[in-house]
Backbone as a printed PyTorch tensor [residue, N CA C, xyz], in Angstrom:
tensor([[[ 77.8230,   4.8620, 214.0750],
         [ 76.5950,   5.4670, 214.5160],
         [ 76.5800,   5.5300, 216.0490]],

        [[ 77.0800,   4.4840, 216.6650],
         [ 77.1170,   4.4500, 218.1260],
         [ 77.9490,   5.6100, 218.6720]],

        [[ 79.1040,   5.8590, 218.0490],
         [ 79.9730,   6.9530, 218.4930],
         [ 79.2900,   8.3050, 218.2860]],

        [[ 78.6090,   8.4750, 217.1850],
         [ 77.9300,   9.7400, 216.9090],
         [ 76.8600,  10.0160, 217.9590]],

        [[ 76.0540,   9.0260, 218.2650],
         [ 75.0030,   9.1990, 219.2700],
         [ 75.5910,   9.4820, 220.6500]],

        [[ 76.6560,   8.7800, 221.0060],
         [ 77.2880,   9.0000, 222.3040],
         [ 77.8610,  10.4190, 222.3850]],

        [[ 78.4340,  10.9070, 221.3010],
         [ 78.9890,  12.2650, 221.2820],
         [ 77.8910,  13.3000, 221.4640]],

        [[ 76.7980,  13.1130, 220.7880],
         [ 75.6800,  14.0490, 220.8990],
         [ 75.1490,  14.0600, 222.3250]],

        [[ 74.9240,  12.8960, 222.8930],
         [ 74.4130,  12.8150, 224.2620],
         [ 75.3760,  13.4570, 225.2580]],

        [[ 76.6650,  13.1850, 225.1100],
         [ 77.6690,  13.7180, 226.0400],
         [ 77.8370,  15.2220, 225.9010]],

        [[ 77.5940,  15.7510, 224.7120],
         [ 77.8400,  17.1670, 224.4540],
         [ 76.6690,  18.0740, 224.8370]],

        [[ 75.5410,  17.5140, 225.1740],
         [ 74.3950,  18.3430, 225.5480],
         [ 74.6940,  19.1030, 226.8390]],

        [[ 74.5420,  20.4040, 226.7830],
         [ 74.7100,  21.2150, 227.9740],
         [ 76.1410,  21.5750, 228.3350]],

        [[ 77.1010,  21.2780, 227.4730],
         [ 78.4870,  21.6590, 227.7560],
         [ 78.8970,  22.7700, 226.7900]],

        [[ 79.9320,  23.5170, 227.1110],
         [ 80.4070,  24.5620, 226.1840],
         [ 80.7970,  23.9580, 224.8280]],

        [[ 80.6560,  24.7410, 223.7800],
         [ 80.9070,  24.2690, 222.4170],
         [ 82.3090,  23.6940, 222.2660]],

        [[ 83.2950,  24.2860, 222.9120],
         [ 84.6630,  23.7810, 222.7970],
         [ 84.7670,  22.3560, 223.3420]],

        [[ 84.1040,  22.1120, 224.4660],
         [ 84.1130,  20.7670, 225.0570],
         [ 83.3660,  19.7770, 224.1620]],

        [[ 82.2480,  20.2220, 223.5990],
         [ 81.4910,  19.3690, 222.6890],
         [ 82.2860,  18.9990, 221.4510]],

        [[ 83.0230,  19.9670, 220.9310],
         [ 83.8420,  19.6960, 219.7540],
         [ 84.9600,  18.7010, 220.0880]],

        [[ 85.5200,  18.8020, 221.2790],
         [ 86.5660,  17.8510, 221.6890],
         [ 85.9810,  16.4450, 221.8330]],

        [[ 84.7770,  16.3370, 222.3680],
         [ 84.1110,  15.0310, 222.4690],
         [ 83.8980,  14.4310, 221.0820]],

        [[ 83.4400,  15.2610, 220.1450],
         [ 83.2310,  14.7940, 218.7730],
         [ 84.5420,  14.3430, 218.1430]],

        [[ 85.5960,  15.1180, 218.3550],
         [ 86.8900,  14.7840, 217.7590],
         [ 87.4270,  13.4640, 218.3140]],

        [[ 87.2630,  13.2470, 219.6060],
         [ 87.7170,  11.9920, 220.2130],
         [ 86.9350,  10.8010, 219.6360]],

        [[ 85.6430,  10.9480, 219.4590],
         [ 84.8340,   9.8780, 218.8630],
         [ 85.2980,   9.5980, 217.4350]],

        [[ 85.6020,  10.6470, 216.6890],
         [ 86.0930,  10.4870, 215.3190],
         [ 87.4210,   9.7260, 215.3090]],

        [[ 88.3340,  10.1020, 216.2290],
         [ 89.6380,   9.4190, 216.2870],
         [ 89.4660,   7.9250, 216.5640]],

        [[ 88.5410,   7.5860, 217.4270],
         [ 88.3130,   6.1780, 217.7390],
         [ 87.7030,   5.4330, 216.5570]],

        [[ 86.8250,   6.0980, 215.8430],
         [ 86.1130,   5.4590, 214.7360],
         [ 86.9780,   5.3060, 213.4960]],

        [[ 87.7470,   6.3100, 213.1710],
         [ 88.5070,   6.3270, 211.9180],
         [ 89.5400,   5.2030, 211.8450]],

        [[ 90.0110,   4.7470, 212.9920],
         [ 91.0340,   3.7010, 213.0140],
         [ 90.4670,   2.3180, 213.3290]],

        [[ 89.1450,   2.1870, 213.4270],
         [ 88.5530,   0.9160, 213.8400],
         [ 88.5780,  -0.1380, 212.7260]],

        [[ 88.6180,  -1.3790, 213.1340],
         [ 88.5610,  -2.4880, 212.1810],
         [ 87.1960,  -2.5270, 211.4970]],

        [[ 86.1500,  -2.1570, 212.2240],
         [ 84.8220,  -2.1650, 211.6220],
         [ 84.7110,  -1.1520, 210.4850]],

        [[ 85.3640,  -0.0090, 210.6090],
         [ 85.3490,   0.9710, 209.5180],
         [ 86.0030,   0.3830, 208.2780]],

        [[ 87.1680,  -0.2190, 208.4630],
         [ 87.8690,  -0.8320, 207.3340],
         [ 87.0290,  -1.9520, 206.7250]],

        [[ 86.3870,  -2.7470, 207.5640],
         [ 85.5350,  -3.8380, 207.0740],
         [ 84.3440,  -3.2910, 206.3100]],

        [[ 83.7500,  -2.2060, 206.7970],
         [ 82.6120,  -1.6090, 206.0980],
         [ 82.9850,  -1.1300, 204.7090]],

        [[ 84.1220,  -0.4800, 204.6010],
         [ 84.5900,  -0.0020, 203.2970],
         [ 84.8860,  -1.1770, 202.3690]],

        [[ 85.5660,  -2.1860, 202.8870],
         [ 85.9050,  -3.3480, 202.0610],
         [ 84.6440,  -4.0970, 201.6240]],

        [[ 83.7020,  -4.2770, 202.5300],
         [ 82.4630,  -4.9780, 202.1810],
         [ 81.6870,  -4.2000, 201.1190]],

        [[ 81.6360,  -2.8900, 201.2520],
         [ 80.9560,  -2.0710, 200.2570],
         [ 81.6190,  -2.2210, 198.8960]],

        [[ 82.9420,  -2.1660, 198.8760],
         [ 83.6950,  -2.2940, 197.6310],
         [ 83.4540,  -3.6540, 196.9810]],

        [[ 83.3880,  -4.6940, 197.8100],
         [ 83.1900,  -6.0590, 197.3140],
         [ 81.7170,  -6.4240, 197.1450]],

        [[ 80.8210,  -5.4750, 197.4330],
         [ 79.3730,  -5.6830, 197.2950],
         [ 78.8970,  -6.9110, 198.0790]],

        [[ 79.2690,  -6.9170, 199.3690],
         [ 78.8480,  -8.0030, 200.2440],
         [ 78.4520,  -7.4140, 201.5950]],

        [[ 77.7970,  -8.2300, 202.3960],
         [ 77.4250,  -7.7840, 203.7390],
         [ 78.6740,  -7.7300, 204.6240]],

        [[ 78.7970,  -6.7020, 205.4480],
         [ 79.9680,  -6.6110, 206.3300],
         [ 79.9230,  -7.6420, 207.4590]],

        [[ 81.0700,  -8.0220, 207.9140],
         [ 81.2190,  -8.9240, 209.0580],
         [ 81.7170,  -8.0790, 210.2310]],

        [[ 80.7970,  -7.4600, 210.9720],
         [ 81.1770,  -6.5720, 212.0680],
         [ 81.7920,  -7.3420, 213.2110]],

        [[ 82.8120,  -6.7830, 213.8390],
         [ 83.4710,  -7.3980, 214.9870],
         [ 83.0160,  -6.7610, 216.2960]],

        [[ 82.7650,  -5.4680, 216.2890],
         [ 82.3710,  -4.7630, 217.5200],
         [ 80.9690,  -4.2080, 217.4360]],

        [[ 80.1030,  -4.8630, 216.7320],
         [ 78.7380,  -4.3590, 216.5350],
         [ 77.8960,  -4.4280, 217.7730]]])
């Protein structure tokens, strides 16, 4: 959620191509994060996640 909000804020007032690149960079950072993996695992195991970079 933090990455999504930062992308939206950064993309205001810039050309669409630049905004899309900002979004893509945020996605690349998020998709490989330990917190993403922990969120998926916690959901699968029906437990609260243990966030590391919250």
